[in-house]
MDAnalysis code that builds the backbone (N, CA, C; Angstrom):
import MDAnalysis as mda
import numpy as np

u = mda.Universe.empty(198, n_residues=66, atom_resindex=np.repeat(np.arange(66), 3), trajectory=True)
u.add_TopologyAttr("name", ["N", "CA", "C"] * 66)
u.add_TopologyAttr("resid", np.arange(1, 67))
u.add_TopologyAttr("resname", ["MET", "LEU", "VAL", "TYR", "ARG", "ASP", "GLU", "GLY", "ASP", "THR", "ARG", "VAL", "PHE", "LEU", "HIS", "THR", "GLU", "ILE", "ASP", "PRO", "ALA", "TYR", "ARG", "GLY", "ARG", "GLY", "LEU", "ALA", "THR", "THR", "LEU", "ILE", "GLU", "TRP", "ALA", "LEU", "ASP", "ASP", "VAL", "ARG", "THR", "SER", "GLY", "ARG", "HIS", "LEU", "ARG", "ALA", "GLU", "CYS", "PRO", "THR", "VAL", "ILE", "GLY", "TYR", "LEU", "ALA", "ARG", "HIS", "PRO", "GLU", "LEU", "ASP", "TYR", "SER"])
u.atoms.positions = np.array([
    [6.324, 89.792, 110.509],
    [7.476, 88.932, 110.466],
    [7.084, 87.667, 109.698],
    [7.928, 87.272, 108.771],
    [7.757, 86.008, 108.062],
    [9.032, 85.203, 108.260],
    [8.901, 84.091, 108.920],
    [10.049, 83.245, 109.233],
    [10.187, 82.191, 108.135],
    [11.413, 82.030, 107.642],
    [11.675, 81.040, 106.598],
    [13.058, 80.449, 106.811],
    [13.316, 79.373, 106.093],
    [14.674, 78.815, 106.035],
    [14.895, 78.357, 104.603],
    [16.129, 78.413, 104.183],
    [16.489, 77.941, 102.854],
    [17.045, 76.530, 102.964],
    [16.531, 75.664, 102.104],
    [17.018, 74.285, 102.005],
    [17.423, 74.080, 100.557],
    [18.692, 74.267, 100.261],
    [19.153, 74.183, 98.876],
    [18.498, 75.286, 98.070],
    [17.816, 74.914, 96.990],
    [17.172, 75.925, 96.148],
    [15.692, 76.121, 96.503],
    [15.297, 75.651, 97.687],
    [13.917, 75.785, 98.141],
    [13.856, 76.693, 99.360],
    [12.940, 77.642, 99.333],
    [12.674, 78.497, 100.488],
    [11.428, 77.949, 101.177],
    [11.575, 77.661, 102.461],
    [10.489, 77.086, 103.248],
    [9.918, 78.184, 104.141],
    [8.647, 78.528, 103.901],
    [7.974, 79.531, 104.734],
    [7.371, 78.808, 105.935],
    [7.816, 79.209, 107.129],
    [7.453, 78.509, 108.354],
    [6.352, 79.203, 109.149],
    [6.399, 80.529, 109.228],
    [5.480, 81.229, 110.133],
    [5.353, 82.689, 109.718],
    [4.134, 83.201, 109.743],
    [3.879, 84.617, 109.497],
    [3.166, 85.175, 110.718],
    [3.626, 86.331, 111.178],
    [3.008, 86.935, 112.360],
    [3.006, 88.450, 112.228],
    [1.867, 89.034, 112.536],
    [1.710, 90.484, 112.572],
    [1.335, 90.862, 113.991],
    [1.947, 91.911, 114.517],
    [1.619, 92.400, 115.851],
    [0.109, 92.606, 115.945],
    [-0.516, 92.130, 117.019],
    [-1.971, 92.260, 117.142],
    [-2.494, 93.691, 116.953],
    [-1.711, 94.676, 117.318],
    [-2.151, 96.068, 117.173],
    [-2.302, 96.475, 115.711],
    [-1.694, 95.715, 114.797],
    [-1.714, 96.076, 113.373],
    [-2.482, 95.080, 112.509],
    [-3.129, 94.111, 113.129],
    [-3.883, 93.116, 112.369],
    [-5.100, 93.754, 111.717],
    [-5.543, 93.134, 110.631],
    [-6.727, 93.618, 109.935],
    [-6.454, 94.743, 108.955],
    [-5.195, 95.022, 108.693],
    [-4.811, 96.103, 107.780],
    [-4.198, 95.593, 106.480],
    [-4.197, 94.279, 106.301],
    [-3.632, 93.704, 105.086],
    [-2.121, 93.578, 105.103],
    [-1.519, 93.753, 106.263],
    [-0.056, 93.704, 106.337],
    [0.495, 92.306, 106.085],
    [-0.195, 91.277, 106.553],
    [0.280, 89.910, 106.301],
    [0.262, 89.624, 104.803],
    [-0.789, 90.063, 104.130],
    [-0.869, 89.863, 102.679],
    [0.275, 90.572, 101.973],
    [0.532, 91.811, 102.353],
    [1.632, 92.573, 101.748],
    [2.965, 91.881, 101.998],
    [3.183, 91.436, 103.211],
    [4.426, 90.747, 103.561],
    [4.586, 89.471, 102.744],
    [3.526, 88.694, 102.627],
    [3.577, 87.456, 101.850],
    [3.854, 87.757, 100.385],
    [3.199, 88.761, 99.839],
    [3.432, 89.113, 98.432],
    [4.880, 89.508, 98.192],
    [5.462, 90.301, 99.085],
    [6.871, 90.685, 98.949],
    [7.770, 89.455, 99.009],
    [7.490, 88.564, 99.965],
    [8.309, 87.360, 100.121],
    [8.188, 86.447, 98.898],
    [6.984, 86.326, 98.352],
    [6.800, 85.505, 97.158],
    [7.506, 86.121, 95.952],
    [7.474, 87.442, 95.848],
    [8.215, 88.109, 94.772],
    [9.705, 87.803, 94.878],
    [10.228, 87.786, 96.099],
    [11.642, 87.480, 96.307],
    [11.954, 86.048, 95.873],
    [11.077, 85.114, 96.203],
    [11.267, 83.723, 95.783],
    [11.282, 83.650, 94.253],
    [10.323, 84.318, 93.631],
    [10.211, 84.287, 92.167],
    [11.458, 84.864, 91.507],
    [11.905, 86.029, 91.950],
    [13.041, 86.682, 91.301],
    [14.362, 85.967, 91.576],
    [14.435, 85.244, 92.680],
    [15.671, 84.521, 92.996],
    [15.741, 83.172, 92.290],
    [14.620, 82.740, 91.679],
    [14.605, 81.455, 90.989],
    [14.480, 80.258, 91.913],
    [14.149, 80.507, 93.163],
    [13.994, 79.416, 94.124],
    [12.635, 78.735, 93.962],
    [12.544, 77.561, 94.552],
    [11.266, 76.873, 94.695],
    [10.696, 77.273, 96.049],
    [9.431, 76.970, 96.251],
    [8.757, 77.340, 97.492],
    [8.108, 76.119, 98.118],
    [8.250, 76.015, 99.422],
    [7.465, 75.053, 100.202],
    [6.837, 75.829, 101.346],
    [5.525, 75.852, 101.372],
    [4.800, 76.588, 102.410],
    [4.381, 75.637, 103.518],
    [4.821, 75.933, 104.723],
    [4.379, 75.200, 105.903],
    [3.544, 76.101, 106.799],
    [3.604, 77.385, 106.547],
    [2.850, 78.371, 107.314],
    [1.393, 78.369, 106.854],
    [0.441, 78.183, 107.772],
    [-0.970, 78.170, 107.378],
    [-1.427, 79.459, 106.682],
    [-0.875, 80.594, 107.052],
    [-1.267, 81.851, 106.421],
    [-0.809, 81.886, 104.970],
    [0.400, 81.448, 104.709],
    [0.912, 81.399, 103.336],
    [0.153, 80.343, 102.535],
    [-0.123, 79.209, 103.133],
    [-0.895, 78.169, 102.459],
    [-2.263, 78.715, 102.055],
    [-2.909, 79.445, 102.951],
    [-4.204, 80.044, 102.647],
    [-4.114, 81.055, 101.520],
    [-3.053, 81.876, 101.544],
    [-2.867, 82.865, 100.477],
    [-2.723, 82.162, 99.130],
    [-1.902, 81.135, 99.078],
    [-1.687, 80.404, 97.826],
    [-2.962, 79.708, 97.359],
    [-3.782, 79.227, 98.301],
    [-5.052, 78.590, 97.932],
    [-6.006, 79.599, 97.288],
    [-5.932, 80.857, 97.733],
    [-6.786, 81.912, 97.166],
    [-6.238, 82.445, 95.846],
    [-5.004, 82.067, 95.512],
    [-4.356, 82.536, 94.284],
    [-3.784, 81.347, 93.511],
    [-4.656, 80.482, 92.984],
    [-4.182, 79.285, 92.292],
    [-3.393, 79.583, 91.026],
    [-3.470, 80.818, 90.537],
    [-2.719, 81.181, 89.327],
    [-1.210, 81.279, 89.608],
    [-0.837, 81.360, 90.863],
    [0.586, 81.428, 91.212],
    [1.178, 80.026, 91.200],
    [2.331, 79.882, 90.581],
    [2.975, 78.565, 90.485],
    [4.383, 78.662, 91.033],
    [4.637, 77.949, 92.117],
    [5.955, 77.972, 92.746],
    [6.542, 76.569, 92.808],
    [6.217, 75.729, 91.851],
    [6.742, 74.365, 91.872],
    [8.194, 74.333, 91.459],
])
């Protein structure tokens, strides 16, 4: 689950959670990648407040969502 809210043309990622039984399988990464693709294709801006998304973006500095 990735919780977000839209504020005008900005999508704010608030929280990412994977059921403990499924952790360690890369599902959070897949979910984040899908959500980021949606932001990109919709032309929205991104504001990450979720620590998991912030960490993903830190590991992928080539991504630009300004």
